[in-house]
C-alpha positions as a LaTeX table, in Angstrom:
\begin{tabular}{lrrr}
\hline
Residue & $x$ (\AA) & $y$ (\AA) & $z$ (\AA) \\
\hline
Met1 & 8.40 & $-7.39$ & $-14.05$ \\
Thr2 & 6.73 & $-4.15$ & $-13.15$ \\
Thr3 & 8.62 & $-1.64$ & $-11.06$ \\
Thr4 & 7.21 & 0.52 & $-8.35$ \\
Gln5 & 7.70 & 3.55 & $-10.54$ \\
Glu6 & 5.71 & 1.94 & $-13.37$ \\
Leu7 & 2.90 & 1.10 & $-11.03$ \\
Thr8 & 2.95 & 4.59 & $-9.59$ \\
Ala9 & 2.79 & 6.19 & $-13.12$ \\
Lys10 & $-0.07$ & 3.82 & $-14.07$ \\
Ala11 & $-2.03$ & 4.66 & $-10.91$ \\
Gln12 & $-1.57$ & 8.39 & $-11.48$ \\
Ser13 & $-2.80$ & 7.99 & $-14.98$ \\
Trp14 & $-5.99$ & 6.61 & $-13.61$ \\
Gly15 & $-6.35$ & 9.51 & $-11.22$ \\
Thr16 & $-5.22$ & 7.55 & $-8.14$ \\
Ala17 & $-1.95$ & 7.30 & $-6.26$ \\
Leu18 & $-0.29$ & 4.37 & $-4.74$ \\
Lys19 & 0.52 & 4.74 & $-1.06$ \\
Glu20 & 3.43 & 2.88 & 0.47 \\
Arg21 & 3.32 & 1.89 & 4.09 \\
Gly22 & 5.93 & 0.01 & 6.00 \\
Leu23 & 4.82 & $-3.41$ & 7.53 \\
Thr24 & 6.68 & $-5.43$ & 10.14 \\
Ile25 & 7.22 & $-9.22$ & 9.69 \\
Pro26 & 4.61 & $-10.05$ & 12.36 \\
Glu27 & 2.07 & $-7.81$ & 10.56 \\
Ile28 & 2.77 & $-9.62$ & 7.28 \\
Ile29 & 2.38 & $-13.02$ & 8.99 \\
Leu30 & $-0.89$ & $-11.89$ & 10.55 \\
Ile31 & $-2.19$ & $-10.64$ & 7.22 \\
Ala32 & $-1.23$ & $-13.92$ & 5.62 \\
Gly33 & $-2.94$ & $-15.88$ & 8.34 \\
Thr34 & $-6.19$ & $-14.06$ & 7.83 \\
Arg35 & $-5.99$ & $-14.72$ & 4.08 \\
Val36 & $-5.44$ & $-18.40$ & 4.77 \\
Ala37 & $-8.39$ & $-18.56$ & 7.13 \\
Leu38 & $-10.65$ & $-16.93$ & 4.51 \\
Gly39 & $-9.42$ & $-19.25$ & 1.78 \\
Val40 & $-9.73$ & $-22.40$ & 3.86 \\
Gly41 & $-13.20$ & $-21.29$ & 5.02 \\
Val42 & $-14.35$ & $-20.79$ & 1.42 \\
Gly43 & $-12.70$ & $-23.98$ & 0.38 \\
Leu44 & $-14.53$ & $-25.92$ & 3.06 \\
Leu45 & $-17.80$ & $-24.36$ & 2.10 \\
Ile46 & $-17.43$ & $-25.65$ & $-1.53$ \\
Ala47 & $-15.68$ & $-28.99$ & $-0.72$ \\
Asp48 & $-17.25$ & $-32.43$ & $-0.38$ \\
Arg49 & $-14.74$ & $-34.08$ & 2.10 \\
Leu50 & $-16.79$ & $-33.49$ & 5.22 \\
Thr51 & $-20.45$ & $-33.97$ & 5.92 \\
Lys52 & $-22.63$ & $-31.03$ & 4.90 \\
Asp53 & $-23.12$ & $-29.90$ & 8.55 \\
Glu54 & $-19.40$ & $-30.20$ & 9.37 \\
Arg55 & $-18.42$ & $-28.46$ & 6.26 \\
Lys56 & $-20.82$ & $-25.52$ & 6.77 \\
Gly57 & $-19.94$ & $-25.10$ & 10.44 \\
Ala58 & $-16.15$ & $-25.16$ & 9.90 \\
Gly59 & $-16.35$ & $-23.10$ & 6.63 \\
Trp60 & $-18.55$ & $-20.36$ & 8.19 \\
Ala61 & $-16.34$ & $-20.24$ & 11.32 \\
Leu62 & $-13.10$ & $-19.85$ & 9.35 \\
Leu63 & $-14.74$ & $-17.41$ & 7.00 \\
Gly64 & $-15.98$ & $-15.33$ & 9.95 \\
Val65 & $-12.58$ & $-15.38$ & 11.59 \\
Gly66 & $-10.94$ & $-14.29$ & 8.47 \\
Val67 & $-13.33$ & $-11.42$ & 7.89 \\
Leu68 & $-13.41$ & $-10.22$ & 11.46 \\
Thr69 & $-9.65$ & $-10.36$ & 11.94 \\
Thr70 & $-9.24$ & $-8.35$ & 8.64 \\
Ile71 & $-11.04$ & $-5.30$ & 10.00 \\
Pro72 & $-8.47$ & $-4.32$ & 12.71 \\
Ile73 & $-5.53$ & $-5.17$ & 10.48 \\
Val74 & $-6.88$ & $-2.93$ & 7.74 \\
Arg75 & $-7.47$ & $-0.18$ & 10.27 \\
Ser76 & $-3.97$ & $-0.58$ & 11.68 \\
Val77 & $-2.17$ & $-0.55$ & 8.25 \\
Leu78 & $-4.23$ & 2.38 & 6.96 \\
Gly79 & $-3.48$ & 4.25 & 10.18 \\
Lys80 & 0.31 & 4.02 & 9.65 \\
Arg81 & 2.09 & 6.92 & 8.21 \\
Leu82 & 2.98 & 6.83 & 4.61 \\
Leu83 & 6.72 & 5.97 & 4.04 \\
Gly84 & 7.26 & 9.20 & 2.03 \\
Met85 & 5.68 & 11.25 & 4.69 \\
Ala86 & 7.65 & 9.63 & 7.54 \\
Glu87 & 10.98 & 10.25 & 5.78 \\
Glu88 & 10.08 & 13.89 & 5.14 \\
Ala89 & 9.21 & 14.46 & 8.82 \\
His90 & 12.88 & 13.41 & 9.81 \\
\hline
\end{tabular}
């Protein structure tokens, strides 16, 4: 199993740094829900269980919901203070 320190060292060796942000349980559930919508949407687009029109309609709708709800979530998470910075401020 890889530790946070190992991941941080590996990222720094690539010239990047990992940034740690705190997430609440509702935020994690919301993120998971958007991933599910995206996955189900893509699955419906490639599945053969529904008629072609039903599959395309449902698939594109779920894919669109997943993509559109991801944008504000990403903005919210990236707008949070980094954990290290929040601890230093106190």
